[in-house]
C-alpha positions in Angstrom: 24.3 18.4 -24.6 25.8 16.5 -27.5 24.6 13.2 -25.7 21.2 14.8 -25.4 21.1 15.6 -29.0 22.3 12.1 -29.9 19.5 10.8 -27.7 16.8 12.9 -29.3 17.9 11.7 -32.8 17.7 8.1 -31.7 14.2 8.7 -30.1 12.9 10.3 -33.3 14.2 7.4 -35.4 12.9 4.6 -33.2 9.6 5.9 -32.0 6.5 5.6 -34.2 3.7 8.0 -34.2 1.9 8.5 -30.9 -1.2 6.5 -30.5 0.2 3.3 -31.9 0.6 0.3 -29.6 4.4 0.7 -29.0 6.4 4.0 -28.5 10.2 3.8 -27.9 13.0 6.2 -27.5 15.8 7.6 -25.3 14.9 9.9 -22.3 16.9 11.1 -19.4 15.8 9.6 -16.0 16.7 11.2 -12.7 18.6 8.7 -10.5 20.2 10.4 -7.5 21.9 13.7 -6.6 25.4 12.2 -7.3 24.7 11.0 -10.8 21.7 13.3 -11.7 20.0 12.4 -14.9 21.1 9.4 -16.8 20.2 8.3 -20.5 17.8 5.4 -20.5 15.9 3.5 -23.3 12.2 3.6 -22.6 9.4 1.5 -24.1 5.8 2.2 -23.9 3.6 -1.0 -24.9 0.2 -2.1 -23.7 -0.3 0.5 -21.1 3.1 -0.2 -19.4 6.2 2.1 -19.5 9.4 0.1 -19.0 13.0 1.4 -19.0 16.4 -0.2 -19.7 20.0 1.1 -19.7 20.4 0.0 -23.4 18.4 -1.4 -26.2 20.2 -4.7 -25.8 19.0 -5.0 -22.2 15.4 -5.4 -23.5 16.1 -9.1 -24.0 16.8 -9.9 -20.5 16.7 -7.1 -17.8 14.0 -4.5 -17.2 14.9 -1.9 -14.7 11.5 -0.7 -13.9 7.9 -0.4 -15.0 5.0 1.9 -14.3 1.3 0.9 -15.0 -0.2 4.0 -16.7 -3.8 2.8 -15.8 -3.0 4.1 -12.2 -0.3 6.7 -13.0 -0.3 10.4 -12.6 1.2 12.4 -15.4 2.6 15.7 -14.8 4.9 18.2 -16.7 7.2 20.5 -14.7 8.8 22.6 -17.4 9.5 22.7 -21.1 11.3 19.3 -21.2 10.4 17.5 -17.9 7.9 14.6 -17.3 7.0 13.4 -13.9 5.2 10.0 -13.6 3.9 8.7 -10.2 2.1 5.5 -9.3 1.8 3.4 -6.2 4.4 5.4 -4.3 6.9 5.2 -7.2 7.9 8.3 -9.0 9.9 8.8 -12.4 11.5 12.1 -13.1 12.2 12.2 -16.8 13.5 14.7 -19.3 13.4 14.9 -23.0 16.0 16.6 -25.1 13.5 19.1 -26.6 10.1 20.4 -26.0 8.8 18.8 -29.2 10.1 15.4 -28.1 8.5 15.8 -24.6 5.2 16.6 -26.1 5.4 13.6 -28.3 6.0 11.4 -25.3 3.1 13.1 -23.1 0.7 12.5 -26.0 1.7 8.8 -26.2 1.6 8.4 -22.5 -1.8 10.1 -22.3 -3.4 7.9 -25.1 -1.8 4.7 -23.6 -3.2 5.7 -20.2 -6.7 6.2 -21.5 -6.5 3.0 -23.3 -5.3 1.1 -20.3 -8.2 2.5 -18.1 -10.7 1.4 -20.6 -9.3 -2.0 -20.7 -9.3 -2.2 -16.9 -12.8 -1.0 -16.7 -13.8 -3.6 -19.3 -12.3 -6.3 -17.1 -13.8 -5.1 -14.0 -17.5 -5.3 -15.2 -20.1 -7.8 -14.0 -20.0 -11.4 -14.8 -23.1 -11.5 -17.2 -22.0 -8.6 -19.4 -18.4 -10.0 -19.7 -20.0 -13.2 -20.9 -22.0 -11.3 -23.4 -19.0 -9.4 -24.5 -17.1 -12.7 -24.9 -19.7 -14.2 -27.1 -19.8 -11.1 -29.3 -16.1 -11.2 -29.4 -16.1 -14.7 -30.7 -18.8 -13.9 -33.3 -16.8 -10.9 -34.4 -13.8 -13.2 -34.9 -15.8 -15.6 -36.9 -17.0 -12.7 -39.1 -13.4 -11.6 -39.7 -12.4 -15.1 -40.6 -15.4 -15.3 -43.0 -14.3 -11.8 -44.5 -10.7 -13.0 -44.7 -11.8 -16.2 -46.4 -13.8 -14.3 -49.1 -10.6 -12.2 -49.7 -8.6 -15.4 -50.3 -11.4 -16.8 -52.6 -11.2 -13.6 -54.7 -7.4 -13.8 -54.8 -7.8 -17.5 -55.9 -10.2 -16.6 -58.7 -7.7 -14.0 -59.9 -4.8 -16.5 -59.6 -6.9 -19.2 -61.7 -7.8 -16.5 -64.3 -4.3 -15.1 -64.7 -2.8 -18.6 -64.5 -4.9 -19.8 -67.4 -4.0 -16.8 -69.3 -0.4 -17.6 -68.7 -0.7 -21.2 -69.6 -2.3 -20.1 -72.9 0.5 -17.8 -73.7 3.0 -20.5 -72.7 1.0 -23.0 -75.0 1.3 -20.5 -78.0 5.1 -20.0 -77.3 5.5 -23.7 -77.4 3.8 -23.9 -81.0 6.3 -21.4 -82.3 9.4 -22.3 -84.0 12.0 -21.8 -81.2 15.2 -23.7 -80.5 15.0 -27.0 -78.6 16.5 -25.4 -75.5 13.9 -22.5 -75.5 11.0 -25.1 -75.9 12.2 -27.1 -72.8 12.4 -23.9 -70.6 8.8 -22.9 -71.7 7.5 -26.3 -70.8 9.1 -26.2 -67.4 7.6 -22.7 -66.8 4.1 -24.1 -67.8 4.5 -26.9 -65.3 5.4 -24.6 -62.4 2.4 -22.4 -63.2 0.1 -25.4 -63.0 1.7 -26.3 -59.7 1.2 -22.8 -58.4 -2.6 -23.0 -59.3 -3.0 -26.4 -57.5 -1.2 -25.1 -54.4 -3.4 -22.0 -54.1 -6.5 -24.2 -54.4 -5.2 -26.4 -51.7 -4.6 -23.3 -49.4 -8.3 -22.1 -50.0 -9.6 -25.5 -49.1 -7.6 -25.6 -46.0 -8.9 -22.2 -45.0 -12.4 -23.2 -45.5 -11.8 -26.3 -43.4 -10.4 -24.1 -40.5 -13.3 -21.8 -40.6 -15.8 -24.8 -40.4 -13.8 -26.1 -37.4 -13.9 -22.6 -35.7 -17.6 -22.3 -36.1 -18.0 -25.9 -34.8 -16.0 -25.4 -31.6 -17.0 -21.7 -30.9 -20.1 -23.0 -29.1 -18.2 -25.6 -27.1 -15.8 -22.7 -26.0 -18.8 -20.7 -24.9 -20.0 -23.7 -22.9 -16.7 -24.3 -21.4 -16.2 -20.6 -20.5 -19.6 -20.4 -18.7 -18.8 -23.6 -16.8 -15.5 -22.2 -15.5 -17.4 -19.0 -14.6 -19.7 -20.9 -12.4 -17.1 -23.0 -10.9 -15.2 -19.8 -10.0 -18.4 -18.3 -8.4 -18.9 -21.5 -6.3 -15.3 -21.4 -5.1 -15.6 -17.8 -4.2 -18.6 -18.6 -2.1 -16.9 -21.6 -0.4 -13.8 -19.4 0.4 -16.0 -16.7 2.0 -17.7 -19.4 4.2 -14.3 -20.7 5.2 -13.2 -17.2 6.0 -16.0 -16.6 8.3 -15.5 -20.0 10.0 -11.8 -19.1 10.4 -12.8 -15.7 11.8 -15.0 -17.4 14.5 -12.2 -20.0 15.3 -9.7 -17.2 15.9 -12.0 -15.2 18.2 -12.6 -18.4 20.1 -9.0 -18.9 20.4 -8.3 -15.3 21.5 -10.8 -15.9 24.4 -9.0 -19.3 25.3 -6.3 -17.8 27.6 -8.9 -16.1 29.8 -10.7 -19.3 30.2 -7.5 -21.3 31.0 -6.4 -18.7 33.6 -9.6 -19.5 35.7 -8.4 -23.2 36.1 -6.3 -23.4 39.2 -3.7 -25.9 37.8 -3.2 -23.9 34.6 -0.2 -21.6 34.5 -1.1 -17.8 33.7 0.3 -16.7 30.4 0.3 -13.5 28.4 -2.0 -13.9 25.5 0.5 -12.3 23.2 3.3 -14.5 24.5 1.1 -17.7 23.9 0.5 -16.4 20.2 4.3 -16.0 19.8 5.4 -19.2 21.5 2.9 -21.5 19.8 3.4 -19.9 16.3 7.2 -20.1 17.0 7.2 -23.8 17.6 5.1 -24.3 14.4 7.5 -22.3 12.4 10.5 -24.3 13.7 8.9 -27.5 12.5 7.7 -26.0 9.0 10.2 -23.5 7.9 13.3 -25.8 7.7 12.9 -26.7 4.1 11.6 -23.2 2.8 13.4 -21.8 -0.3 16.1 -19.1 0.2 14.1 -15.8 0.8 15.3 -12.7 -1.0 14.8 -9.2 0.4 14.9 -6.0 -1.6 17.7 -3.8 -0.4 16.8 -0.4 1.0 17.8 2.6 -1.1 21.5 3.4 -0.8 22.2 0.2 1.3 23.6 -3.1 0.3 21.2 -5.9 -0.9 21.1 -9.0 1.3 19.9 -12.6 1.2 18.8 -14.8 4.0 19.2 -18.4 4.3 18.0 -20.6 7.2 20.5 -22.4 9.2 20.7 -26.2 9.8 18.8 -27.6 12.8 22.0 -28.2 15.0 23.0 -24.8 14.7 19.6 -23.5 15.8 19.5 -25.3 19.2 22.8 -23.9 20.2 21.9 -20.4 19.4 18.5 -19.9 21.0 18.0 -17.1 23.3 14.9 -17.1 25.5 15.3 -13.9 27.4 12.0 -12.3 26.3 9.9 -15.4 26.6 10.0 -15.6 30.4 6.5 -14.7 31.9 7.1 -12.5 34.9 4.7 -10.6 37.2 1.7 -10.1 34.7 -1.4 -11.7 36.0 -4.5 -11.6 33.9 -6.8 -9.1 35.5 -10.7 -9.5 35.3 -11.7 -7.4 32.3 -14.5 -4.8 32.3 -17.2 -5.9 29.8 -16.9 -3.5 26.9 -19.1 -3.2 23.9 -18.6 -5.3 20.9 -20.6 -3.5 18.2 -21.8 -0.2 17.1 -24.8 0.7 14.8 -24.4 -0.3 11.2 -23.1 2.3 8.7 -26.0 3.8 6.9 -26.0 3.4 3.1 -25.7 7.1 2.1 -24.6 8.0 -1.5 -22.7 11.1 -2.3 -20.9 12.5 -5.5 -17.4 12.5 -4.3 -16.1 14.4 -7.3 -18.5 17.2 -6.8 -16.9 18.0 -3.5 -13.3 17.1 -4.2 -12.8 18.7 -7.6 -12.4 22.1 -5.9 -10.0 20.8 -3.3 -7.1 19.8 -5.5 -3.8 21.2 -4.2 -5.2 22.3 -0.8 -4.4 21.3 2.7 -7.0 18.6 3.6 -7.6 19.9 7.2 -8.7 23.2 5.9 -11.5 21.8 3.6 -15.2 21.5 5.1 -16.1 17.9 4.6 -19.5 16.2 5.3 -19.5 13.4 7.7 -20.2 11.1 4.9 -16.4 10.8 4.3 -15.8 10.3 8.0 -15.8 7.3 10.5 -17.2 8.0 14.0 -13.8 8.5 15.6 -11.7 11.5 16.1 -8.0 11.8 15.1 -7.1 11.6 18.7 -8.9 8.3 19.0 -7.2 7.0 16.0 -3.8 8.1 17.5 -4.6 6.0 20.7 -5.2 2.9 18.5 -1.5 2.7 18.2 -1.8 0.9 21.6 -3.9 -1.9 20.2 -0.7 -4.2 20.5 0.6 -2.8 23.9 1.5 -6.3 25.1 4.6 -6.1 22.7 6.0 -3.2 24.9 5.0 -5.1 28.1 7.1 -8.0 26.8 10.0 -5.8 25.5 10.2 -4.2 29.0 11.1 -7.7 30.4 13.8 -8.3 27.7 17.4 -8.7 28.9 18.9 -8.2 25.5 18.5 -4.7 24.1 18.7 -6.1 20.4 15.8 -8.5 21.2 14.0 -5.6 22.7 14.6 -3.6 19.4 12.8 -6.3 17.4 9.7 -6.0 19.6 9.7 -2.2 19.3 10.1 -2.5 15.6 7.0 -5.1 15.5 5.1 -2.4 17.6 5.9 0.4 15.3 4.7 -1.9 12.3 1.4 -3.0 14.2 0.0 0.5 14.3 -0.6 0.2 10.5 -2.6 -3.0 10.7 -5.9 -1.3 11.2 -5.5 0.9 8.3 -5.8 -1.6 5.6 -9.5 -1.3 5.2 -10.2 2.1 7.0 -10.5 4.4 4.1 -12.8 6.9 5.8 -11.5 10.0 7.4 -11.4 10.6 11.2 -12.9 13.8 12.6 -10.5 16.7 12.9 -10.2 17.5 16.7 -11.3 20.9 17.9 -8.5 23.0 19.6 -8.3 21.8 23.1 -10.2 18.6 22.4 -8.7 15.6 24.5 -9.2 12.0 24.6 -8.3 9.5 27.4 -7.9 5.9 27.2 -7.8 4.5 30.7 -6.8 0.9 30.8 -5.0 0.9 34.2 -7.0 -2.0 35.7 -7.0 -4.2 32.7 -3.7 -3.6 31.1 -1.7 -1.3 33.3 -1.5 1.8 31.2 -3.3 5.3 30.9 -3.2 7.2 27.6 -4.0 10.9 27.0 -4.2 13.0 23.9 -4.7 16.7 23.5 -5.2 18.8 20.3 -2.4 21.3 20.9 -2.8 23.3 17.6 -5.3 23.8 14.9 -3.3 25.2 11.9 -1.2 23.2 11.4 -3.2 20.5 13.2 -1.1 18.9 15.8 -2.0 16.5 18.6 0.2 15.6 21.6 0.0 12.0 23.1 1.4 10.7 26.4 1.1 7.0 27.8 2.5 5.8 31.1 2.5 2.1 31.8 2.8 0.3 35.2 4.6 -2.6 33.3 7.9 -0.6 32.6 7.6 2.0 29.7 6.5 5.3 28.9 5.6 6.5 25.4 5.0 10.1 24.0 4.6 11.6 20.7 3.5 14.8 18.9 2.1 14.2 15.5 1.3 16.9 12.8 -0.6 15.6 9.8 0.3 17.1 6.5 -1.9 16.0 3.7 -2.3 16.8 -0.1 -5.0 15.8 -2.4 -3.6 15.2 -5.8 -6.7 14.4 -8.0 -6.3 10.6 -8.0 -4.7 9.9 -4.7 -4.2 11.5 -1.2 -0.8 11.5 0.5 -0.9 11.7 4.2 2.5 12.6 5.9 2.7 12.5 9.6 5.4 14.7 10.9 6.9 14.4 14.4 8.9 12.0 16.4 7.6 8.9 18.6 9.6 8.4 21.9 9.5 5.3 23.9 11.5 4.9 27.2 11.9 1.7 29.2 12.1 2.4 32.9 14.5 -0.5 34.0 17.1 -0.3 31.4 16.9 3.3 30.5 16.7 2.4 26.7 15.2 5.3 24.8 13.9 4.7 21.3 12.9 7.2 18.8 11.3 6.9 15.3 8.9 8.5 12.9 5.9 7.3 10.9 5.8 6.5 7.1 3.6 8.1 4.4 0.1 6.8 3.9 -1.5 7.0 0.5 -5.1 6.7 -0.3 -5.6 5.6 -3.9 -8.7 5.7 -6.3 -10.0 8.9 -4.9 -12.2 9.6 -7.9 -12.7 6.3 -9.7 -12.7 2.8 -8.4 -12.4 1.2 -4.9 -10.5 3.1 -2.4 -7.4 1.3 -1.1 -4.5 2.5 1.2 -0.9 1.8 0.9 2.0 2.5 3.3 5.5 3.4 2.0 8.8 4.7 3.0 11.5 3.9 5.6 11.5 3.9 9.4 14.7 4.3 11.3 14.4 3.3 15.0 17.4 4.4 17.1 18.1 3.4 20.6 19.8 6.5 21.9 21.4 4.8 24.9 23.1 2.0 23.0 23.2 3.5 19.6 21.6 0.5 18.2 19.5 0.8 15.2 16.6 -0.9 13.1 16.1 0.1 9.4 12.7 -0.8 8.3 11.5 -0.5 4.7 7.7 -0.4 3.7 7.7 -1.5 0.1 5.1 0.4 -2.0 2.6 -1.8 -3.9 3.5 -2.7 -7.4 1.2 -4.7 -9.7 4.2 -6.4 -11.4 6.2 -7.2 -8.2 6.6 -10.9 -7.3 6.7 -9.8 -3.6 3.8 -10.3 -1.2 1.8 -7.0 -1.1 2.3 -4.5 1.9 5.8 -6.1 2.5 8.0 -4.9 5.3 11.7 -5.8 5.7 14.3 -4.7 8.2 17.7 -5.1 9.7 18.6 -4.7 13.5 22.2 -3.7 13.9 24.5 -2.8 16.9 26.3 0.4 17.5 29.1 -0.8 15.1 26.7 -1.5 12.2 26.9 -5.2 12.5 23.6 -6.8 11.6 22.1 -9.2 14.2 18.5 -9.7 13.3 16.6 -9.8 9.9 12.9 -8.7 10.2 10.2 -9.7 7.7 6.5 -9.6 7.1 3.7 -7.4 6.2 2.2 -4.3 7.9 -1.3 -5.8 7.8 -0.8 -9.4 8.9 2.3 -10.2 11.0 6.1 -9.5 11.5 8.8 -12.1 12.2 12.5 -12.0 13.4 15.3 -14.3 12.5 18.5 -14.3 14.3 21.7 -13.9 12.1 24.3 -16.7 12.9 26.8 -15.9 10.0 27.1 -13.3 7.2 29.2 -13.4 4.1 29.6 -11.5 0.8 27.8 -13.0 -2.0 27.7 -12.4 -5.8 26.6 -9.3 -7.6 22.9 -8.6 -8.1 21.1 -7.2 -11.1 22.3 -3.7 -10.4 25.9 -4.8 -10.2 26.1 -4.4 -6.3 27.4 -7.1 -4.1 24.8 -8.9 -2.0 25.4 -9.8 1.7 24.3 -13.3 2.4 22.8 -13.8 6.0 22.6 -17.3 7.5 19.8 -17.1 10.0 17.7 -19.4 12.5 14.2 -20.2 11.7 12.0 -17.1 11.9 10.2 -16.3 15.2 6.7 -14.6 15.3 6.9 -11.2 16.9 3.4 -10.1 16.2 0.2 -11.2 14.4 -2.8 -9.1 13.7 -6.0 -10.0 15.7 -9.0 -11.0 13.4 -11.6 -8.3 12.8 -15.0 -8.6 14.7 -18.0 -10.2 13.1 -19.8 -7.8 10.9 -16.7 -5.4 10.7 -17.5 -4.6 7.1 -20.7 -2.7 8.3 -19.0 -1.1 11.2 -16.4 0.9 9.3 -14.0 -2.1 9.6 -13.3 -1.2 13.2 -11.1 -3.6 15.2 -12.3 -4.9 18.8 -10.3 -2.0 20.3 -11.7 0.7 17.9 -15.3 -0.4 18.7 -14.7 0.6 22.4 -13.1 3.9 21.9 -16.1 6.0 21.4 -18.1 4.0 24.2 -19.6 6.5 26.7 -17.8 6.7 30.1 -18.4 8.5 33.3 -16.0 10.8 34.9 -13.9 11.8 31.7 -12.9 15.4 30.9 -15.5 17.9 29.5 -13.4 18.2 26.4 -13.2 14.4 25.6 -13.9 13.3 22.0 -16.6 10.9 23.3 -18.7 14.1 24.3 -18.5 15.5 20.6 -22.1 15.8 19.6 -21.5 15.5 15.7 -19.5 12.4 16.2 -22.0 10.8 18.5 -24.8 11.6 16.1 -22.9 10.1 13.3 -22.3 6.9 15.2 -26.0 6.6 15.9 -26.6 6.9 12.1 -28.2 10.2 12.2 -25.8 11.9 9.5 -28.0 14.9 8.5 -28.0 16.0 12.1 -24.4 15.3 12.5 -23.6 17.5 9.5 -25.5 20.4 11.1 -23.6 19.8 14.4 -20.3 19.6 12.7 -20.9 23.0 11.0 -22.1 24.6 14.3 -19.1 23.4 16.2 -16.6 24.5 13.4 -18.3 28.0 13.3 -17.9 28.2 17.1 -14.3 27.4 16.9 -13.7 30.0 14.1 -15.5 32.7 16.3 -13.2 31.9 19.2 -10.2 32.1 17.0 -11.4 35.6 15.6 -11.9 36.8 19.3 -8.3 35.5 20.0 -6.9 37.3 17.0 -8.7 40.6 17.9 -7.2 40.3 21.6 -3.7 39.8 20.1 -4.3 42.9 18.0 -5.4 44.9 20.8 -2.4 43.8 23.0 -0.1 44.8 20.0 -1.6 48.3 19.8 -1.2 48.8 23.6 2.1 47.5 23.8 1.3 44.6 26.0 2.6 41.0 25.6 -0.1 38.5 24.6 0.4 35.0 25.5 -2.0 33.3 23.0 -3.4 29.9 23.3 -1.7 27.5 25.6 -2.8 23.7 25.8 -4.3 22.6 29.1 -2.3 19.4 29.7 0.9 19.8 27.7 3.6 22.4 27.3 6.4 23.1 24.7 9.9 21.9 25.7 13.1 21.2 23.8 13.9 17.5 23.5 17.4 16.8 24.8 17.8 13.9 22.4 16.3 15.1 19.1 16.8 18.8 19.7 13.3 19.6 18.5 10.7 21.6 20.4 7.7 19.6 20.9 4.7 19.3 23.4 5.2 17.0 26.3 2.7 16.1 29.2 3.1 18.5 32.1 0.8 16.6 34.5 -2.4 17.1 36.2 -5.0 15.4 34.2 -5.5 12.2 36.1 -5.3 14.0 39.3 -8.1 16.3 38.1 -10.0 13.2 37.1 -9.6 11.7 40.7 -11.1 14.9 42.1 -13.6 15.2 39.4 -12.6 19.0 39.0 -12.8 20.1 35.3 -13.4 23.7 36.2 -10.3 24.6 34.0 -11.7 22.9 30.7 -12.7 25.3 28.0 -16.2 25.1 26.4 -15.6 23.8 23.0 -18.8 21.6 22.3 
């Protein structure tokens, strides 16, 4: 407590009144459970809150910074402050309640100012140009005013200087000793020099003002020219992006065309992508700068350096690149577009202000916030890059297989970067099948097995050597400015030939700018993938977005290690674009980093492309930013189960652009579901009164079992769906639509 008191005294002495441009002082910051709260020097300036271990560190090392324009400020108790922004959270403690209130006031004022500045900068081009002109004119007015002040001062100096000289002349006329007369004469000369200098200063200021007025018009013309050039460049880049999109789509269709030529070898499209890119990377990445990776929390930092060319050729391992047994099948023609999204306006705040702190799944939402897909269909989108698992099933090395599994786990987030709309909450008993047996060798089935909490079970079986299953419960909270979505539950992946069994969990998704600004999504957190047969692991870190970070946005880094903890591969990339792996050929202990921890230096081969995102279809911005796969998910099909998401009337109406009718249907379906739940609760109550056992709701295609690996109880596929589809017997399906 003595240290806290000392910190308080320092803060009070160093910090000016809240509302000024800079606010400084000592606060206690939570570090971890071992060290608890540690005393740190905080500086609030220009809308940014930065902290240092000591005041001396301000000259060279900043420990962290939060932009208050996007930060959420909360107070836990009398002395605590919680700041969160972009997935980063600071837990701070002041020594007294008064000190905490001073900081909160300063933070709120700085935040309001930062938001105003950000809004000013985000305006249209012409208003900005007008504001620039007015700012220049305002500056010139200030200069004129200051020049007038200087002129007034100059007049006063001249007046008082003349009086001083008269007085000195009178002193010279008096009978004073010779020595005194010399001194008076010297003072008189200095006063004259002072007046001459002040006149010169005024003349120089007047020249500066004339120059500023002359050049202000030139500055305005130059600024306007630069704006026009930027607009022209933006239009050019947009045209190039569209052409690039078309070329990538043509390239994606190329393998199918090549396979129709008898002399051309049949090749997996994903492998072609990987091999071609790998050769390009080998040629271009040799001279790259050393790449630095941020260390994951509580793990040593590491640096990777690319090995020399002769080392690379000795250590190549091609075991996953062999094409074996996968022939391209003639694909069924599926749809490539859906009706454009209508331009409906809605006041988001009027709906959301009453929802703060509530579970999102319990809030009645109009379809205006939705996309025409259910959560079950979004879950099925994880299979967009299924070829990564097909390729992994053919790997001889379990460590190389782990790299591909890691790339697959990251690829499932690539579709979310523009998908800010909410999927439909599935009704209890709703199902969704994705039958791609003839085209890609797999069949996928999802079922909503619980409504509160909402939980979906998913099972995929592939003829190409793997089975995937998961049960996902979505926990979500609306916090006023951002929405946190936490998927709970494990994902299991089993390879038939090797028996390798991988388990991992999803990271947290955050939707920012819920109330003001453009919505954007970030993924943050850690994923640990474990091969329970070999005990090999992969640690992936999804770095939260930071405005001040020099790293690329949406960065993902990882390390693949064997059962003994020795690292074999470095993974790097972004969750919205691509993932690469670099084989480690040598590791050594390096120097200390900024935190004083010793870094491990990994010498690696050139990176190999594991996965790259497919380009979005043309006109995707008007089709909810759906990928090519997502466009096909709600396509009507014959023979599907009666509870399939494609048969939901509200979702179908929304896709067709009939949103008012969709809202009415959505309310009808939800009320129908509530009525069934009330009837079920009444039956349970009657059974309890009569002493009978009531089984309650049981899913149709999944049942609960304890997992032998994780020890958790979850829903797994019990079979029967595809057999019922073959017989076209859906008599067991409940009436939910």
